VMD Tcl script that builds the backbone (N, CA, C; Angstrom):
set m [mol new atoms 192]
animate dup $m
set s [atomselect $m all]
$s set {name element resname resid chain x y z} {
  {N N MET 1 A -29.635 17.926 -0.969}
  {CA C MET 1 A -29.473 16.789 -1.845}
  {C C MET 1 A -29.199 17.243 -3.276}
  {N N TYR 2 A -29.908 18.235 -3.747}
  {CA C TYR 2 A -29.712 18.725 -5.110}
  {C C TYR 2 A -28.356 19.398 -5.270}
  {N N VAL 3 A -27.860 19.978 -4.203}
  {CA C VAL 3 A -26.562 20.656 -4.300}
  {C C VAL 3 A -25.466 19.643 -4.626}
  {N N ILE 4 A -25.492 18.498 -3.957}
  {CA C ILE 4 A -24.491 17.465 -4.202}
  {C C ILE 4 A -24.652 16.910 -5.621}
  {N N THR 5 A -25.866 16.640 -6.031}
  {CA C THR 5 A -26.120 16.117 -7.371}
  {C C THR 5 A -25.665 17.110 -8.431}
  {N N ASP 6 A -25.970 18.379 -8.227}
  {CA C ASP 6 A -25.549 19.404 -9.184}
  {C C ASP 6 A -24.034 19.505 -9.256}
  {N N ARG 7 A -23.400 19.432 -8.115}
  {CA C ARG 7 A -21.931 19.526 -8.091}
  {C C ARG 7 A -21.299 18.326 -8.785}
  {N N LEU 8 A -21.888 17.138 -8.563}
  {CA C LEU 8 A -21.373 15.946 -9.247}
  {C C LEU 8 A -21.580 16.049 -10.754}
  {N N ALA 9 A -22.725 16.561 -11.173}
  {CA C ALA 9 A -22.993 16.722 -12.600}
  {C C ALA 9 A -21.978 17.663 -13.236}
  {N N VAL 10 A -21.663 18.742 -12.555}
  {CA C VAL 10 A -20.672 19.690 -13.065}
  {C C VAL 10 A -19.293 19.033 -13.117}
  {N N LEU 11 A -18.955 18.295 -12.071}
  {CA C LEU 11 A -17.660 17.607 -12.018}
  {C C LEU 11 A -17.539 16.603 -13.164}
  {N N PHE 12 A -18.554 15.763 -13.353}
  {CA C PHE 12 A -18.500 14.754 -14.406}
  {C C PHE 12 A -18.511 15.380 -15.797}
  {N N ALA 13 A -19.235 16.456 -15.979}
  {CA C ALA 13 A -19.251 17.145 -17.275}
  {C C ALA 13 A -17.871 17.708 -17.600}
  {N N ALA 14 A -17.217 18.286 -16.604}
  {CA C ALA 14 A -15.871 18.825 -16.810}
  {C C ALA 14 A -14.875 17.700 -17.095}
  {N N TRP 15 A -15.021 16.601 -16.382}
  {CA C TRP 15 A -14.138 15.452 -16.570}
  {C C TRP 15 A -14.317 14.889 -17.980}
  {N N ARG 16 A -15.564 14.740 -18.423}
  {CA C ARG 16 A -15.841 14.230 -19.761}
  {C C ARG 16 A -15.263 15.168 -20.825}
  {N N ALA 17 A -15.442 16.453 -20.647}
  {CA C ALA 17 A -14.917 17.421 -21.613}
  {C C ALA 17 A -13.392 17.328 -21.697}
  {N N GLU 18 A -12.751 17.117 -20.572}
  {CA C GLU 18 A -11.291 16.998 -20.548}
  {C C GLU 18 A -10.839 15.747 -21.287}
  {N N ILE 19 A -11.556 14.657 -21.072}
  {CA C ILE 19 A -11.189 13.394 -21.726}
  {C C ILE 19 A -11.401 13.483 -23.225}
  {N N ILE 20 A -12.514 14.041 -23.644}
  {CA C ILE 20 A -12.835 14.132 -25.068}
  {C C ILE 20 A -11.880 15.082 -25.793}
  {N N SER 21 A -11.445 16.128 -25.118}
  {CA C SER 21 A -10.613 17.136 -25.780}
  {C C SER 21 A -9.187 16.650 -26.054}
  {N N ALA 22 A -8.723 15.655 -25.313}
  {CA C ALA 22 A -7.341 15.176 -25.491}
  {C C ALA 22 A -7.279 14.233 -26.686}
  {N N PRO 23 A -6.385 14.493 -27.636}
  {CA C PRO 23 A -6.267 13.583 -28.783}
  {C C PRO 23 A -5.632 12.258 -28.356}
  {N N LEU 24 A -6.059 11.188 -28.975}
  {CA C LEU 24 A -5.489 9.889 -28.679}
  {C C LEU 24 A -4.154 9.744 -29.402}
  {N N PRO 25 A -3.169 9.145 -28.739}
  {CA C PRO 25 A -1.894 8.919 -29.419}
  {C C PRO 25 A -2.077 7.854 -30.499}
  {N N PRO 26 A -1.220 7.830 -31.494}
  {CA C PRO 26 A -1.353 6.802 -32.534}
  {C C PRO 26 A -1.085 5.417 -31.947}
  {N N LEU 27 A -1.792 4.441 -32.443}
  {CA C LEU 27 A -1.602 3.066 -31.983}
  {C C LEU 27 A -0.318 2.501 -32.580}
  {N N PRO 28 A 0.347 1.607 -31.840}
  {CA C PRO 28 A 1.551 0.989 -32.406}
  {C C PRO 28 A 1.163 0.030 -33.532}
  {N N GLU 29 A 2.100 -0.258 -34.374}
  {CA C GLU 29 A 1.867 -1.239 -35.431}
  {C C GLU 29 A 1.665 -2.608 -34.797}
  {N N ARG 30 A 0.975 -3.463 -35.500}
  {CA C ARG 30 A 0.626 -4.780 -34.961}
  {C C ARG 30 A 1.878 -5.570 -34.559}
  {N N ALA 31 A 2.899 -5.560 -35.374}
  {CA C ALA 31 A 4.117 -6.322 -35.086}
  {C C ALA 31 A 4.797 -5.811 -33.818}
  {N N VAL 32 A 4.805 -4.505 -33.630}
  {CA C VAL 32 A 5.418 -3.913 -32.433}
  {C C VAL 32 A 4.634 -4.333 -31.190}
  {N N ALA 33 A 3.318 -4.293 -31.270}
  {CA C ALA 33 A 2.478 -4.679 -30.136}
  {C C ALA 33 A 2.668 -6.157 -29.796}
  {N N LEU 34 A 2.729 -6.996 -30.802}
  {CA C LEU 34 A 2.919 -8.430 -30.548}
  {C C LEU 34 A 4.266 -8.717 -29.905}
  {N N ARG 35 A 5.321 -8.022 -30.343}
  {CA C ARG 35 A 6.637 -8.205 -29.708}
  {C C ARG 35 A 6.600 -7.789 -28.239}
  {N N ALA 36 A 5.913 -6.686 -27.945}
  {CA C ALA 36 A 5.820 -6.218 -26.557}
  {C C ALA 36 A 5.062 -7.219 -25.695}
  {N N ILE 37 A 4.006 -7.785 -26.237}
  {CA C ILE 37 A 3.238 -8.785 -25.499}
  {C C ILE 37 A 4.093 -10.019 -25.243}
  {N N GLU 38 A 4.808 -10.448 -26.251}
  {CA C GLU 38 A 5.654 -11.628 -26.097}
  {C C GLU 38 A 6.740 -11.392 -25.055}
  {N N ARG 39 A 7.377 -10.219 -25.071}
  {CA C ARG 39 A 8.392 -9.908 -24.049}
  {C C ARG 39 A 7.772 -9.895 -22.662}
  {N N GLY 40 A 6.549 -9.430 -22.548}
  {CA C GLY 40 A 5.881 -9.363 -21.252}
  {C C GLY 40 A 5.554 -10.727 -20.682}
  {N N ARG 41 A 5.485 -11.734 -21.523}
  {CA C ARG 41 A 5.177 -13.086 -21.053}
  {C C ARG 41 A 6.380 -13.747 -20.400}
  {N N ARG 42 A 7.574 -13.300 -20.756}
  {CA C ARG 42 A 8.782 -13.862 -20.140}
  {C C ARG 42 A 8.906 -13.289 -18.740}
  {N N VAL 43 A 9.116 -14.133 -17.777}
  {CA C VAL 43 A 9.129 -13.710 -16.380}
  {C C VAL 43 A 10.261 -12.752 -16.078}
  {N N ASP 44 A 11.444 -13.025 -16.594}
  {CA C ASP 44 A 12.606 -12.214 -16.242}
  {C C ASP 44 A 12.952 -11.180 -17.304}
  {N N ALA 45 A 12.043 -10.889 -18.240}
  {CA C ALA 45 A 12.340 -9.932 -19.302}
  {C C ALA 45 A 12.076 -8.507 -18.841}
  {N N SER 46 A 12.943 -7.607 -19.228}
  {CA C SER 46 A 12.716 -6.187 -18.995}
  {C C SER 46 A 12.373 -5.557 -20.342}
  {N N PRO 47 A 11.775 -4.369 -20.349}
  {CA C PRO 47 A 11.381 -3.758 -21.622}
  {C C PRO 47 A 12.526 -3.567 -22.608}
  {N N ASP 48 A 13.739 -3.330 -22.104}
  {CA C ASP 48 A 14.872 -3.117 -23.009}
  {C C ASP 48 A 15.836 -4.306 -23.020}
  {N N ASP 49 A 15.375 -5.444 -22.511}
  {CA C ASP 49 A 16.163 -6.678 -22.428}
  {C C ASP 49 A 17.423 -6.535 -21.581}
  {N N ALA 50 A 17.445 -5.538 -20.712}
  {CA C ALA 50 A 18.568 -5.397 -19.783}
  {C C ALA 50 A 18.392 -6.410 -18.648}
  {N N PRO 51 A 19.492 -6.842 -18.026}
  {CA C PRO 51 A 19.359 -7.767 -16.904}
  {C C PRO 51 A 18.555 -7.137 -15.767}
  {N N THR 52 A 17.755 -7.922 -15.125}
  {CA C THR 52 A 16.963 -7.435 -13.993}
  {C C THR 52 A 17.413 -8.146 -12.731}
  {N N ARG 53 A 16.998 -7.604 -11.596}
  {CA C ARG 53 A 17.352 -8.255 -10.347}
  {C C ARG 53 A 16.722 -9.635 -10.259}
  {N N SER 54 A 15.458 -9.751 -10.708}
  {CA C SER 54 A 14.811 -11.057 -10.637}
  {C C SER 54 A 15.542 -12.058 -11.535}
  {N N GLY 55 A 15.975 -11.613 -12.705}
  {CA C GLY 55 A 16.720 -12.484 -13.596}
  {C C GLY 55 A 18.047 -12.893 -13.005}
  {N N THR 56 A 18.717 -11.956 -12.312}
  {CA C THR 56 A 19.993 -12.249 -11.659}
  {C C THR 56 A 19.801 -13.220 -10.507}
  {N N ALA 57 A 18.735 -13.006 -9.725}
  {CA C ALA 57 A 18.462 -13.887 -8.588}
  {C C ALA 57 A 18.134 -15.300 -9.051}
  {N N VAL 58 A 17.362 -15.409 -10.132}
  {CA C VAL 58 A 17.038 -16.728 -10.663}
  {C C VAL 58 A 18.293 -17.421 -11.149}
  {N N ALA 59 A 19.160 -16.683 -11.849}
  {CA C ALA 59 A 20.419 -17.269 -12.351}
  {C C ALA 59 A 21.296 -17.688 -11.186}
  {N N ALA 60 A 21.340 -16.897 -10.129}
  {CA C ALA 60 A 22.177 -17.218 -8.979}
  {C C ALA 60 A 21.654 -18.468 -8.263}
  {N N ARG 61 A 20.339 -18.587 -8.124}
  {CA C ARG 61 A 19.774 -19.770 -7.458}
  {C C ARG 61 A 20.031 -21.013 -8.283}
  {N N GLY 62 A 19.966 -20.874 -9.602}
  {CA C GLY 62 A 20.160 -22.041 -10.458}
  {C C GLY 62 A 21.583 -22.552 -10.444}
  {N N SER 63 A 22.538 -21.695 -10.138}
  {CA C SER 63 A 23.939 -22.101 -10.186}
  {C C SER 63 A 24.439 -22.632 -8.847}
  {N N VAL 64 A 23.617 -22.583 -7.800}
  {CA C VAL 64 A 24.084 -23.035 -6.480}
  {C C VAL 64 A 23.942 -24.504 -6.324}
}
mol reanalyze $m
mol bondsrecalc $m
mol representation Tube
mol addrep $m
């Protein structure tokens, strides 16, 4: 029983050390984040505003 507990403790300690050692990337500016959220709310929007298959399918169904 102690062997498993010890191994888990070592595993979690190594995992924590790995997470803490990695620097966090800079956060995006508020305006950039809000634009990304707004684009994500549109059903047929892609990240680069390129046409998507779902957008094409919706347009095709609407025109029939």
